[in-house]
N, C-alpha and C positions, 0 to 999 in steps of 0.2 A: 590280204594281201600280206605274203609273207617279205620279209627283208633277208635277200641270201646272205647264207651265215660268214663268208668272207667281208662282204661288206658290214655286217652285224660287229663282226671281230673287229674291224676298223673303228668304227665309231665308238663301240664300249671301251677300248684301249686309249684314245680320244678324248673320253669323258671321264673314265672312272680311274678316280687314282688308285695307284700300287694295283693295278689289272694284270693278270697272268691267264695263260691257254690252258685249257682241258678241253679231252676228248673222250670223258667215259661218263657212261649213263645219261648220255645226251649233254650232260656239262657244257657248254662252249668257254665261259670265262668267267673268272669271280675277281672281286675288289673290294676297296671302302665304299659305302653306300654314300651318292651325293645328296641323297632326303636327307637320311638322319645325321649324315658326316659322323657313320660309327667308323672306327679306325682298324679294324678285327678283320678285315676282308670277308665280310659274310655277306656281301650284294652278289647274288647269280646270275648269269644268262643263259636260259637251256633252250636246247632245239625239240621242239615237238612235233617234229615231220612237217606236214602240210598242213598243220592248221595254223600253227605258228611261233614266234621266238617269244618266248617269255621273260621278265626279269623281276627278282623279286629278292626282301632283304627278309635273312633270320633273326635281322635286332628288330627291327621299326615293325616290320610286316607289308611292306610298301609290296604290290604285286602289283605289275601291268603286261598287257603285250608290249614288245619291245617299241611298234610304233606309236601305240599311244605315251609309253613313256619320254619319247622324243618330242612327240608334240606337245605336252603338257610342260616339258621343261627344257628341249632344247629344238624349238621348231624349226631354227636355220639348219639344224643336221638331216633332218626330216626332208626341207624344202630342197637340200640336194642332191635327195635321192630320186627325185623324178624319172630322171633320164633313165635310174637301174628299174623302177617299176614297170617304166614303158619297155623295154628291152626283155623284161620277165613273163609279158602277157603274150607274146607269139601272136599265131594266127588262129583260124580256127571259129567256129558256129559262136561260141562264146567270148568274141573277140570283145565286143562293144561292152559287153555286161561285165568284164574285167576290166574296161578303163574306165569304166565309171566308177568303180570299187577303188581304182588305184587313187584315180583323181579326188574324190570323196575322203581318202585316207590324207592324202597330200593336204589338200582345201580344208577350211580358207587356211592362207598364208598369208599373213602380213608383215610386209619388213620391218615396218616400225615396231612392232611386237618383239619382234626377234630380237632385235638390238635393245630395246628396252629391258627384257628379261634378262639378257647376256650381263650388262651394264651394272643391272640389281645384283648379279651374282658375283661379279668383280669388284663394286664398289660399296658393296652393301651384304647385310644380312636381315633374316624377318625378325622380327621381333619376339617371336616364339622359341629363336633358336639363341639357348644357353653358349656364352662364350668363355673358352678357359682364358682370352687375352683381358687383363684385371680392369684395363680402359675401355675396352669393349663392352665389358659386362657393366659397368658405372653407368657407361650412355646408354645401354639397353635397360637398365633398372630405372633409370631416371624418364626415358620416354614412357615407359609402363607408367609412371607415377605422375606423367603430367598428364595424359589422356584419361589415369584413371580421376584427377582430381576435376576433370572438364567433364566427367558424367560420359565421358563417351563409352559407346556400347562396346562389348567383347568383339561382336561381329565387325565392327571399324578398327579397332585394334589388331585384330588378328593376322589381317592383313599390311599391316605395314611394315617398312623398311627400315633399319637401320644407317645410315650413311656414315662409311669411315674415312673415305678418299672421296678427291675429286670435285665438284664445284658445290656439290650438297654436304660436305663433310661437316659433321656435328647437327645435320636436321633430320628428320623422321621423312620418309617419302611416304605419300598418299599414292597410291595406285587408282589411275584414272582406266577403266574399261569402256569400249562401243556399248551398243546398245545392247547386243548379243550377252556382253559379259566373258565371251570369247579370246579377246582383242585387247591388249594392254597398247593405250594409244597415249598416254601422258602421265608423267609421276612428279606428282607437286610438290616440292617439301617446306617443311611446318619446321621453324626454327624453334631447339628444344631451350639452348641456354643462354643465358640472358647477355647483354652487350654492355660495355660500359662507358659509351659517349655516343653522341652522333654521328660524329662518322662514321663507329663501326655500324651504328645503324645502317647509315646509308653503302655501307659495304654489306652488310649481312642481313638482308630485309627480313621481316618476318616471314615472307613468304618468296617461294623459288621454280622456278619449273627449268628441269633439267635443257641446258645450251651446252652443248659438248661437240663443237664441229670436228675437234681433230676426232672421235670416234663415230663421226659422221652423223648425230644426234641434234639436228636442229630443226622445231618442230615452230611453226608462227602460227597456225589456228589456234584460238582459245578454246578450250574443253570444257565440258560440261561432264561435272562429278554426279556418277549415281542413277543415269539414265537407265543402267542395265536392272536396278533394286525398286522402278516405280512402277506402279499400275496405272497405265493410262486410261482406264476406263472409269477411273475416279478422277475427283482434282490433282491434278499435283502442283505442290507447292517451290514456287522457284524462289531460294533463298540465295543471298551472297556469296557464304562461306562454306566448306567441307563440314567443318564442324557444327554449322547451323542447319546443314540439311540431318544431320545425323540427331541434332535436337528435336525435329517436327517429325508429322507422319507423313510418309508417300513424298519427301521431297527430292528435289536436285538442285546442286550448287552451280551458279555461273560465276566462282572465282573474283568476285567485284564487281562494282557498281557502274566500273564502264565498260560499256556496251557498243559495238556497233549495231548501224540497223540494221543489218544482213543479221547477225547473229542474233537479233531479238526477232524476226522474221521467221529465222529458222525456228526459234522456240515457239513461237506461235504454231507454225504449221505442226511439228512436234507433237506439241501436249493444247489440244484444242482444247479442254477443259484446266486451265489452270489457274492459280491467283499466287501475285507477284509478294513475294517479303522480303523486302530491302529492309536493311539495319534501320533502329528507330528514327522516326521520322521528325523525332523533337529533338533529339543527342546528335545524330552521327549527318554532317554535312552531306555529305556526299550520298547517304541513303535519303534524305531529303532530295537533292537534286532528280534521283533516279525516279524515287516514287511521284513527283509532278512532271516528269518526261513521260511516266506509266501512265498518270490518270490524263492527261492531254491526250493520250491515243486514245482513250475509250477503254484502258485495263483494270481488272479488277486487282487492287492491292490490301492487303493486312497491313494495318497500322498498329504500334502499340498506342494502349491510352495517354493522354495528354501528361498525366501524372505517374507514367511508369518511368524508372531509374533503371530499366536492361537496356543494354547498346544493340544486344542480339538476344538470338533464340537460345545462342550457348550459355550467356551469361543469365538469360533466365531461368534455365533448369538447375546452374550452377547456387543460384544465390536462393532459391526456392528449393532445392533438395528433392526437385520430382525425375524422371526420367524421360519424359516427352512434353514438351508444349500442348495443352488440349486442345484438341480439334476445335472443341466449342468455343473457346477465347479466341481462335484464328477465325473461324466463321462471323462471331458478336462483334467483330473490329475489320470488316468488310468496308472499302470508300469504293465506288466506281466510278470511272470518267469524270468527265468535267463536272459534274454535280458533287463528286466525291471531292473534287481539288476547291470546291467553292464550300463545302462544309468546312474544309481544314481550315480557310482562310478565315470564317466567320468565329471557329475554334483560336486563331491566333490574336483575330482581333479584341475577343471576347477576355481573354487572358492581360491583352496589355491592358484593355479598359480598366479591369480590375486593379492591376497595376497602378494605372495613373489615380484612379479613384482613392486607393490606398495612400499613396504619396498626400494628394490634394488633404484627406484628412488629418494625416499627421502635421502638415501645413495648417490646418486651424484650429489643431490643438494649440499647437505652439503660439500661434497669434493670439490666444484666447489667454496661454500663460501669462502671456506678456504684456497683457491688458489690465491683468489680474497684479503682478506685481507693480 
């Protein structure tokens, strides 16, 4: 479905910097490329008759039909063309087919997806985009360094935003997509810079979600990260944090240990084959509480060995210098249901008795030494 030239020109001039009109060799307009941010006006829009209107950049090689360019980068602009598409169809024997084709181009349209993508363009930049502004470039390099030190994969890093203004200023933006991977449903901020004291910590917590009422972005539902990346036919690992999800094979993240019963029920329906992987039962209090809650409801849970010092999966791969938590290690440390909870209590009791016995042994030695003296 072709966008009429007059509408295409209006949209192009609205979203492309330093655009100008042309009418030679089917060339409609040109301007600076919004994809690679080239400033030499080498981003072109051409009319190819009844086939389509194309955009392409002579600098970065980006080339798409205009409607696909809008769908990928400016979905709100495409949604606004709905009436234009319908009016251009007209009547006739092919009417139904044309309507279906037009609706396929316009949909799926997700309002929050459009808002979040536009917000990222106005408040942040992609981590791969080198910045001429010195402070922003330092921020970008610091962000890359942080995630590289945490042994995060390039697949994860390449999709990150660096926020330079707004509620997430100084945070790396981690995008959350729906199950299809097409619609952006959330952006989680991960703090990059250290804070000075507890007051700053309360004002700038480690994780934030975008909540900007003035820009109409106010999302209450707690999302799952990575649902579009997992294979549901295999065991899906349910972890707490996004960085941990990148550390495990076939994992999705709940973004914290605090979950409503409805969210847990949704996860059970979405992933019939699942293994819960909360933070270390023996170290993290919230991870322990979540594990006990899940085991009581009959779930399978991976639990780090009693003598392990890793708080979570990401710390394990960082400390051990590996890329992923071995899947065999996960399967060898799975506990299930109330029986698993009983085993854990026995382990706790055994450890406690060992400590008591050791203490008693020390007291006996002291008494013997005192009697000798």
